[in-house]
C-alpha positions in Angstrom: -4.3 22.9 9.1 -3.3 23.8 5.6 -4.7 22.1 2.5 -3.2 22.4 -1.0 -5.1 20.9 -3.9 -3.6 20.1 -7.3 -4.9 18.3 -10.4 -2.3 16.6 -12.6 -3.5 16.0 -16.2 -1.9 14.3 -19.1 1.8 15.0 -19.5 2.2 16.8 -16.2 4.7 15.9 -13.4 5.0 17.3 -9.9 7.4 16.9 -7.0 6.1 17.7 -3.5 8.2 20.4 -2.0 10.6 19.1 0.6 11.0 20.8 4.0 7.3 21.3 4.8 6.9 18.1 6.7 7.0 20.0 10.0 3.8 21.9 9.2 0.3 20.5 9.7 -0.4 20.2 6.0 -2.4 18.0 3.7 -1.8 18.0 -0.1 -4.6 16.4 -2.2 -3.5 15.6 -5.7 -5.9 14.3 -8.4 -4.0 12.3 -11.0 -5.9 12.1 -14.3 -4.3 10.7 -17.4 -0.5 10.5 -18.0 1.3 12.0 -15.1 4.0 11.6 -12.4 4.2 12.6 -8.7 7.2 12.4 -6.5 6.8 12.6 -2.7 9.8 13.1 -0.4 10.3 11.3 2.8 8.7 12.5 6.0 5.1 12.3 4.6 2.4 9.7 5.0 0.8 8.9 1.6 -2.7 7.5 1.0 -3.1 6.4 -2.6 -6.7 5.8 -3.9 -6.9 4.3 -7.3 -10.4 5.2 -8.5 -10.3 3.8 -12.1 -7.7 2.4 -14.4 -4.6 1.7 -12.4 -1.5 3.3 -11.0 2.2 2.4 -10.6 3.9 3.2 -7.4 7.6 2.9 -6.7 8.5 3.3 -3.0 10.9 2.2 -0.4 8.7 -0.9 0.1 9.1 -1.9 -3.6 6.9 -1.6 -6.7 3.1 -1.8 -6.7 0.6 -1.9 -9.6 -2.7 -0.8 -8.2 -5.9 -1.7 -9.9 -9.2 0.2 -9.9 -10.7 0.6 -6.5 -7.6 -0.3 -4.6 -5.9 1.7 -1.9 -2.4 1.8 -0.6 -1.2 3.4 2.6 2.6 4.2 3.0 4.5 5.4 6.0 6.9 8.3 6.2 10.0 6.4 5.0 8.4 5.3 1.7 9.2 8.5 -0.4 7.1 7.1 -3.3 7.0 8.1 -7.0 3.6 7.6 -8.6 3.0 7.2 -12.3 -0.5 7.3 -14.0 -1.4 6.4 -17.5 -3.9 7.8 -20.0 -7.1 6.2 -18.6 -6.1 6.3 -14.9 -7.8 8.4 -12.2 -6.4 8.5 -8.7 -6.7 10.6 -5.6 -3.5 11.0 -3.5 -3.4 12.4 0.0 0.0 13.5 1.2 0.0 14.2 5.0 2.7 15.7 7.1 3.3 14.1 10.5 1.8 17.0 12.4 -1.4 16.8 10.2 -1.6 13.1 10.8 -1.4 13.6 14.5 -4.1 16.3 14.4 -6.4 14.0 12.5 -5.6 11.1 14.8 -5.2 12.3 18.3 -5.7 8.8 19.6 -2.6 7.0 18.3 -4.2 3.5 18.6 -6.9 4.4 16.1 -4.5 5.2 13.3 -4.8 3.3 10.0 -2.0 0.8 9.5 0.3 0.5 6.5 -1.2 -1.8 3.9 -3.1 -2.3 0.7 -6.7 -3.3 0.1 -9.9 -2.9 -1.9 -12.3 0.0 -1.4 -15.9 -0.7 -0.5 -19.0 1.3 -1.6 -19.0 3.5 1.5 -15.4 4.5 0.8 -16.1 5.3 -2.9 -19.0 7.4 -1.8 -16.8 9.5 0.5 -14.2 9.9 -2.3 -16.9 11.2 -4.6 -17.9 13.7 -1.8 -14.3 14.8 -1.5 -14.0 15.4 -5.2 -17.3 17.3 -5.4 -16.3 19.6 -2.5 -12.8 20.2 -4.0 -14.3 21.3 -7.2 -16.8 23.7 -5.5 -14.9 25.2 -2.6 -11.6 27.0 -2.1 -8.7 26.1 0.1 -9.9 28.6 2.7 -12.9 26.4 3.3 -10.8 23.4 4.4 -12.5 23.4 7.8 -15.7 22.3 6.0 -13.9 19.4 4.3 -11.9 18.2 7.2 -14.7 16.0 8.5 -15.0 14.4 5.1 -11.2 13.6 5.1 -11.6 12.2 8.6 -14.4 10.1 7.3 -12.2 8.9 4.5 -9.5 7.8 6.9 -12.2 6.2 9.1 -13.2 4.1 6.2 -9.6 2.8 5.9 -9.8 2.0 9.6 -13.1 0.1 9.1 -11.6 -1.9 6.3 -8.8 -2.9 8.6 -11.0 -3.9 11.5 -10.0 -7.6 11.1 -6.4 -6.6 11.0 -6.7 -4.7 14.2 -7.7 -7.8 16.0 -4.1 -8.9 15.5 -2.8 -6.3 17.9 -3.5 -8.7 20.8 -1.1 -11.2 19.3 1.8 -8.7 19.2 4.5 -8.7 21.9 4.6 -5.7 24.2 3.4 -4.7 27.6 1.2 -1.8 26.5 -1.4 -1.6 23.6 0.6 1.3 22.2 3.7 -0.8 22.0 1.8 -3.8 20.5 0.3 -1.4 17.9 3.8 -0.2 17.0 4.9 -3.7 16.5 2.0 -4.5 14.2 2.6 -1.3 12.2 6.2 -2.4 11.6 5.1 -5.9 10.6 2.6 -4.5 8.2 5.4 -2.5 6.5 7.4 -5.7 6.3 4.5 -7.4 4.6 4.2 -4.5 2.1 7.9 -4.9 1.4 7.4 -8.5 0.5 4.5 -7.7 -1.7 6.4 -4.9 -3.4 9.3 -7.3 -4.2 7.3 -10.1 -5.6 9.8 -10.6 -8.3 12.5 -12.1 -6.0 13.2 -13.9 -2.8 13.2 -11.4 0.1 15.7 -12.3 2.8 14.8 -12.3 6.5 17.7 -10.0 7.1 16.2 -7.3 4.9 12.9 -7.5 6.8 14.6 -7.4 10.2 16.5 -4.3 9.2 13.4 -2.7 7.8 11.5 -3.2 11.1 14.6 -2.5 13.3 14.1 -5.9 14.9 16.6 -8.7 15.4 16.3 -11.7 13.1 14.9 -13.9 15.9 12.4 -11.3 17.2 11.1 -10.5 13.8 10.6 -14.1 12.7 9.0 -15.0 16.0 6.7 -11.9 16.0 5.7 -12.4 12.3 4.7 -16.0 12.8 2.9 -15.2 16.1 0.8 -12.5 14.5 0.1 -13.9 11.0 0.3 -17.6 11.6 2.9 -18.3 9.0 6.7 -17.7 8.6 8.0 -14.8 6.6 9.4 -17.3 4.1 6.0 -19.0 3.6 4.4 -15.6 3.2 7.0 -14.6 0.5 6.3 -17.8 -1.4 2.5 -17.1 -1.2 3.0 -13.5 -2.5 5.2 -14.7 -5.4 2.7 -17.5 -6.4 -0.2 -15.0 -6.3 1.8 -12.8 -8.6 2.5 -15.7 -10.9 -1.2 -16.4 -11.1 -1.8 -12.8 -12.3 1.0 -13.0 -14.8 -0.4 -16.2 -16.3 -3.2 -14.1 -17.6 -0.8 -12.5 -20.1 -0.7 -14.9 -23.1 2.6 -13.3 -24.3 4.5 -14.8 -21.3 5.5 -18.4 -21.2 5.3 -20.4 -18.0 9.1 -20.3 -17.8 9.1 -16.5 -18.1 6.4 -16.2 -15.4 8.5 -18.4 -13.1 11.6 -16.2 -13.7 9.6 -13.0 -13.2 8.5 -14.3 -9.8 12.0 -15.1 -8.6 12.1 -18.9 -9.0 15.5 -20.1 -10.0 14.3 -23.0 -12.2 11.1 -24.4 -13.7 11.1 -27.4 -11.5 11.0 -25.4 -8.3 8.3 -23.2 -9.7 6.2 -26.2 -10.9 6.5 -27.9 -7.5 5.6 -24.8 -5.5 2.7 -23.9 -7.8 1.1 -27.3 -7.8 1.4 -27.6 -4.0 -0.2 -24.2 -3.5 -3.0 -24.3 -6.2 -3.4 -28.1 -6.5 -2.8 -28.1 -10.3 -0.1 -27.2 -12.7 0.4 -23.7 -14.0 -0.6 -24.7 -17.6 -3.9 -26.2 -16.4 -4.7 -23.1 -14.3 -3.8 -20.8 -17.2 -6.3 -22.5 -19.4 -9.1 -22.0 -16.8 -8.4 -18.3 -16.4 
């Protein structure tokens, strides 16, 4: 297993070299201050926003990560990451062979998704950073257990999500896990496009399912339709945007893909139980 470590500081940009996805390789990039990182397709990417925030543009859409948030993207994502002056993030870029070596049991792999770090995960990240500062790449075998522990923390945070495997269609657990992984990527796509209405056809194409199979599987696993989930995501985004006093309620509605103020007001009140103007005053 090869490990390449890089620190990007203010004003630096880096593009991960293409064509190395066939080797068992992990690239650990510490982004500190203004910087940019471009990852080609064929790599799995784990983004750990330690402090500040991070902007991610990927095949699944655009994400603004806050401090102590993580994001796991699959090989098709090909993300570009941008950090700002006060941001600190650790990015692990894994080739498919490296991923398989770290997870020989395919059913135990972390799923695509986004979430919050807990204290245990932050402690492991601190250990990774300390070891990276004190040991060379030749000593990767000493750090591999720590990286395994980091991925195990992601799996632990997804324990509730893994219970959904039993709801997925498929004769074997492996097949059901694959279905859940695709559905998770579809959820990320909806979250990454919170500025507009995402059509069922887009999600079906993304998962390589038929419209009927995707809609049925999504509702069976998550207990809601893709359309309802999209509305939930856009209204959650609207709540966050209401914190910005520079935006009017109409501008918030437009930024979340609502065609007119009436539709936004009705959906917002139904979801939160009060008008957007009242909720904004309470934030």
